[in-house]
N, C-alpha and C positions, 0 to 999 in steps of 0.2 A: 333509733328510728326517728326520722324527722317528719313531722306532720304538716309543717307549713302553716300559713295563716288559715284559720278556721278549719283545720284538718280534724279528723276524728279517728278514734281507735276503740274497738270493742275487744275486750279480753274475756275468754271463756275458761272457766275452771272445769276441766274434764274429768278429774279424779277426786274432787272434793268440792266443797262449797263453803259459804260463810253465813253467819247470822248476826243479828243485832244483839250483842252482848254488852255488859257494862264496860264503859270506857270506849276508847277509839276502836273502830271496826275496820277502817281502811287507811293505809298509809300510801301516799303517792310521792315519788321522788322524781323531780325534773332536773336534768343535767343540761348544761350549756350556759352560754353567757347571758341569755335573756330569760327572764321568768315571766310566765304568762298565766293569767287567770283561766280556770277551767270549770265548766259545769259538769258534775259527776252524777251519773244515774246508775241504778242497779236493777237487775231483773232475775227472776227465778226461771224464766223460760226463753229469754232472748227476744220476746215479742212485746210483752207488757213491761214498761219501764217506770220506775219510781225515782223521783228527784232525791238524791242523797246529800247534796250540798255543793257549795262553791268553794274552790280553793284558789289561793293567790299565786301558786307556783312555788318552785323550789321544793323544800320538804314540807308536806302538808298531811294532816290527819283529819279524818271525818268520823264523827260519832253518829251513827244512824239513829240513835235514840232521840237526838235533838230534832229529827225530822219526823217523829211519830211513826216509825216503821215497826211493824210487828216483830216480836222476838220469836215467833213461831215459824216465820218464813225462812227458807234456805235459799240463798242467792248463788247463782252460778255464772253470772255475767256482770261486767262493769264496763261502762263506756263514758 
């Protein structure tokens, strides 16, 4: 999928979710000749969003713990 400049993508986990566990919680892989920075947000309901971190493109990992996100919350959406 090509998002173009300033494009966006929301992904929904429909049969599972993810939480803030020790270590990296999200891995994002970008393919293509250009690597672009991305702001990543997570949501448990698809309406209320929390900043999860910024990535630089290519292969990136985000640890939700560094953003002070509760370990009790189950997330079903990433954008």
